[in-house]
N, C-alpha and C positions, 0 to 999 in steps of 0.2 A: 516499763516492766509489766508483765501480765498480771492481772488481778488473780489472786489465789483464793479459791473457795475450799474450805476445810470441811470434810464430812466423815463421820465414823464409817468404817468399812462395813459392808453388808447391806442387804436389802431391807426395805421397810414396807409392810403390808402387801407383799407380792411374793409369788413363788418364782418369778422369772429371775430377779436379781441381776446384778452386773450392768454396767453401761450407763452413761448419762447423756445419751444423744438427745433425748427430749428436753432435758433441762438446758442443754447447750444451744438449742435452737435460738433462744433469745440472747444468749451470752456470747455467741460466736463472733459477732462484730466487735466485741470488746477484747477479744483474744483471751478471755478468761479460761482458767483451767480448774477443774475440780480434782482435788487431791484427797485421797483417803488416808485416814490414820487408824490405828487400832481402836476398836470399840471398847476402850477402857478409859477411865478418868485420867490416869497417868499418861497413857498414849496420846490422848487428846491434848493434854496440857503441854506435852513436849513439842507438839506441832503448832500450838495456838499462836505464839507471837508473830508468825509470818502470815497469818490468815487475814485476808481483806473482808471475808464474809464467812458465815457458817451455814451449812446446809444441815439442819438438825434432823436426825432420824436414827432409829434403831437403839437408842439408849437415852437415859436422862442426861440433860445438860445442866450440871450443877453450878452453884455459885462459885465454887473453886475453879471450875473450868472457865467460866465467864471472866473471872478475875485475871486469868492468864492471857486473855485476848488483848493484845497491845494496840491493834489498829483496826479491828473488825468494825465494819460499818453497819452490819445487819446480821440477825440470826433468822433464818427462814425455815418455816415448817410447811410441809406439803400436806397438812391436815387442818381440820377445823379446830380441834382442841389443841392447846399448847401447854397442857399440864405437865408435860415431860421437860419443859424448859423452866428454869428459875427466872420468871419474868421480872419480879422485883429486883433481882440482882442485875439483870440486864438494864433495867430502868435506871438503877443507881449509877451504872456506867454510861448512861446516855446512848445505849444501843437499841435501835428499833427491833422489835420481834414481829415477824409477819406470819400470817396463816392463810388458809384457803377457805374463807367463810361462805362461799357461794358456789363452789365448783361441783359438789355432788350432794347438795342438800335435798334435791328432788328425790333422790334414791332413799334418803333417810326418812323423809316424810311418807313415801310409799311404804316403807318398812314399818313405821309407826302405825299406819292405818291397817296394814296387814296383821300386825299383832293384835290390834283392837278387834278387828273382825274375827280373827281366828280364835281368840279367847272367848269372845262373846258367843259365837256359834259352836264352841267346844270342838273345834276342827280336829285336833289330834285325837281326842277321846272318841269322837265319832268314827274316825278312820280306823282306830284299833277295834272298835266294835265290829265293823265289817270284816276286818282281817281275822278276828278271833271267832267268827261265827255267831256273834251276839246281835244279829240283825234287828231283832225285836226290841232291843234296849235303846236304840237310837232316838226314836220318836218320843218316848216318855221323858227322856232327859231334856229335850228341847221344849217340850210342853211346859216346863217350869221356867223357861228363859223369857223375860219380857222382850217385846220387839224393840229393835234398835231405834226406830223413828221416835222422836220425842224424848229419848234419854239425854242425859247431860254429860258432856265431855268437858273436863276441867284441865286447864294447862297450868303447870307450875313452871314459870318462865315462858316468855313469849317472843323468842328470837325468830330467826329465819325458818328453822325447821318447824317450829310450832305453827308459824303463820301458814306455811304450805300445807301442813297437816289440817289446819282449820279449813282451808279451801277445799280439801278432799272430803272432810267430814260433813261439810255443809250439804253436799249432794245426798247424804244419807239421812238428812232431816234431824241431825243432832242439835240440841241446844248447847251453846258453848259459852264458857266463862274462863277467865284467865287471871292469874296473879303474876304480876311483874312490876315492881316499883320503879324500874328503869326504862319502861316503855310508855310512850305517850298514849293516853286513853283513846285518842282519835285513830291511832293505828289499829287498835283492837276493834273499835266499833265499825270501822270501814270494812272489816272482814266478818261482821256479824257476831262478834265476840263481846260479851259483857265484862267490863273490868270488875274484879272482885278481890276480896282479901284472901289470904292463904287459908284461913279457917273456912270461909265460904266455899272455896274450891274443894277442900277436903270433905266437908260435911254434905255438900249438895250434889257432888258428882257421882255418876254411875261408872265413869271411867276417869281415872286421874293419870294424865300423861306428863311425865317428868322430862324437862328439857334443859335444866340448869347446867352450866359448865362446871368443871371441877376446879374450884378456887378455894382459898383459905376460908372464905366467908360461906361457901356452900357445902363444904365437907360435912357429911352426916346431917344435912339440912332437914331430912325427914327421918324421924325416929319413932319410938314407941308411942309417944303422946299424939303424934300426927296420924299414925295408922288407926289409933283408937277413935279418932274423929271421923273416919271414913265409914260409909255404909257397909253393913255386913254383906251386901250383894255387890259391892264395888270391885272393879278390876283395876289393877295398877300396871301401867305401861311405862317402861323406861328405855329410851333410845338415846339418852344424854350421856351421863357418866356414872359408873357404878359407885364411886366413893361419895356421891351426893346423898346416898341413902345408907342408913344404918342397916346393913344386910341382915344382921341377927334379929333386929326388930321386925323387918319384913318377913323373915322366915317364921318368927313367932306369931305374927299376925295371920299368916296363912295357915299355920298348924292349928291355931285356936279357932279358925274360921271367923276371925275378926273382920277379914276381907275375904272375898270369894275366890280370887285368882290373880294371875299376873302374866304379863308378856314382857320378857326381859332380853335385851340385846347386850346389856352391859352389867358388870358385876364388880364387887368390891375387890376381889382378887381374880386376875385373869392370867392364864386359863383357869376355869373353874376346877377346883379340886374334886376328886372322885367321891369324897365323903360329904359333899355339900348336899344338905337336905332338899334343896330345890330340885335336884335331879330326880327325886323320887315322887314328886308331887304331881298328881294327874292333871290338875287344872292350872298348870303353869307351862307356858310355851317359851322355849329358850332358843336363842341364836347366838353364835360365837363372835359378838362384836363386829358384825359385818354389814350393818345396815347401809353403809355408804357404798358398798361394793356393786359394781356393774362393769360392763365391758369397757366403758370409757373412763373408769376410775383412775387407773394408773397414768394413762396418757394425759388426762386433763390436769391432774394435780401436779405432775412433774413439769409440764409446760408452764403452769402458773407459778411454781416455785422458781423456775428459771427467769420468768418475766419479772418477778419481784426483785430478785438479786440483780438483774440487769438494770432495773430502774435505779436502785440505790448505788450501784457501782458506776453508773453514769451521772451521779450527782443529783438525782431526783427523789422526791418522796415516794415511798412504796404505795401500792393501792390499798392494802389491808394491813394496818398496823394495830396490834393489840395494846400497845403502850404509847399512844399518840402524843402524850405530853413531852416526849423526848424530841419530837420532830423539829419544833421551832429552833432549838439550840443545836441541832445536829450538823449544821452546815449544808444540809441538803436543800434543794430548791423545790418549793411547792409548784407543781404544774397543773393540779386539778383546779377547775374554775370555782370561784366563790359563788355561793347561792346569792341571787339578786332579788329574791321575792320579798323578804321581810327583814333583812339585815342580819348581822352576825349572830344574833340569838335565836334565829328562827329554827 
């Protein structure tokens, strides 16, 4: 019997839509079929019992939807973040949830660095001065801006994107510090980044770059008291997830000039509402949650999603599992080699 992959109808992060040729490249040899269901909770639940796998996109995958999966072996996301899937519910059912943690992180690191440079050198404001005939205003503004070399860039969370951003920032002569209690200090120091507490990152940094994922533990991780610890000249960059920041507190900090500016790709509510004060602030640069986008974005992530589903449907561990504790009891076979350098705790 052909493996049946269930997915909500409609496209995700693309204007092209339709068709699953790229996902099916890896699944073709298994004879798997991707079947669409209505992009509603009830529509999904009606089709869920026959699903061998779920291709999550276009909507939230709730605990109620996961409970209806009678035989699904995997829930696959073609994104880095998996905040639209109830991962604890999947874990309780023993279902692996996979993502694409390395497919387009180079683009996000580029975007983070772009926001840092553009906010630092007042790129949008300088552009407007030229367009509005205020040529003579440009130089006086930048004469008040310290040079980038020697400034401090602090990372909140130091995952893959932050690490690649650090590699880019090093070329600009930035001093770098990072807070992440889940990352080995040697990983930081190898990239020229000094391990620090959250308070140190906030109080010492000229740029604070937020990279935490959206989880129950990180939601509104930064709020009023945290922005109060930042320098009045500091710029806040966020290419991670909007809900990790109390947006009202960020807006208040910008309005009161507690901090100097921000470069934001993500927001608490997306799309941003027309009355959001951030839209009217001159020293805030915004982008529409598209830091990962490039010409290879769709093809790479779709192929990776297909590869993950093919691995699981052929009885093997996936490559990127966000809830790996379920794998030993999943009945799937580990095919990845064990590290032989220092034993199981290395």
